[in-house]
C-alpha positions in Angstrom: -17.1 6.7 -16.6 -14.9 9.7 -16.9 -11.5 10.3 -15.3 -11.6 13.7 -13.5 -8.2 13.7 -11.8 -5.0 11.6 -11.9 -1.8 11.9 -9.9 1.5 10.0 -9.9 3.3 10.2 -6.5 6.3 8.1 -7.5 7.6 5.6 -5.0 5.7 7.0 -2.0 4.6 4.3 0.4 2.3 4.7 3.4 0.4 2.3 5.7 -3.3 2.4 4.8 -4.2 2.1 8.5 -1.8 4.3 10.5 -0.3 6.4 7.7 3.3 5.7 8.7 5.8 6.0 5.9 7.6 2.7 6.5 10.2 4.1 8.8 10.5 3.2 12.5 11.1 5.5 15.5 14.8 4.6 15.4 15.1 5.9 11.8 15.4 2.4 10.4 13.1 1.0 7.7 10.3 -1.3 8.9 10.6 -4.8 7.6 7.8 -7.0 6.3 4.2 -6.0 6.5 1.5 -7.2 4.1 -1.8 -6.8 2.3 -5.1 -7.4 4.2 -8.3 -7.1 2.2 -6.5 -5.0 -0.4 -4.9 -2.6 2.1 -1.1 -2.2 2.4 -0.3 -2.4 6.1 3.0 -1.8 7.9 4.4 -4.7 10.0 2.7 -3.4 13.3 -0.7 -2.9 11.7 -0.5 -6.2 9.7 0.2 -8.2 12.8 -2.8 -6.6 14.6 -5.1 -7.0 11.6 -4.5 -10.7 11.0 -5.5 -11.4 14.6 -8.7 -9.4 14.3 -10.1 -10.2 10.8 -10.5 -12.8 8.2 -10.2 -12.1 4.5 -7.5 -11.9 1.8 -4.1 -11.9 3.5 -0.8 -11.6 1.7 2.3 -11.7 3.9 5.2 -9.8 2.6 8.8 -10.9 2.5 10.2 -10.3 6.0 13.7 -9.8 4.7 12.6 -6.8 2.6 11.5 -3.3 3.7 7.9 -2.4 3.8 8.5 0.1 1.0 10.3 -2.3 -1.3 7.5 -4.9 -0.7 4.7 -2.5 -1.5 6.5 -1.2 -4.7 7.1 -4.8 -5.8 3.4 -5.6 -5.2 2.3 -2.5 -7.2 4.6 -3.5 -10.1 3.1 -7.0 -10.1 -0.5 -5.9 -9.9 -0.5 -2.7 -12.0 2.7 -2.7 -14.1 4.2 0.3 -12.2 5.8 0.6 -8.8 4.5 4.2 -8.5 1.6 5.3 -6.3 -1.0 6.4 -8.9 -4.3 7.8 -7.8 -7.2 8.3 -10.2 -10.6 9.8 -9.5 -13.5 8.7 -11.8 -17.0 9.9 -12.0 -20.1 8.2 -13.3 -21.5 11.5 -14.6 -21.1 13.0 -18.1 -17.9 14.8 -19.0 -18.3 18.5 -18.9 
C-alpha cells in the first residue's frame, strides 16, 4: 500500500452523520455525544442512533463538550488529538 495524500486539520471536529461542528443554534457548545460503530456523533445524532442500531457504542462524558470528547478519544486511539486524514492506494507507487 502506498500513501497518496495526507492532511492534518488540527483540532477540527464534525459529527460524522449531520456534519455539525459541535456548536448548537444558541452558539453554545454541544455537550456529550459518542461513538457508534466507529463514527463520532453529536449528542442529537448519538441519541437517535443508539435507538436505531446495535453495535459498538461509546458514550462520551456528558460534562464535556462534544469537541473536547472527540479530541480526547482521538488522542487515546491514535496518539494525536488532531484530525488526520490519509488516502492510501493498493496500486504501485508512480
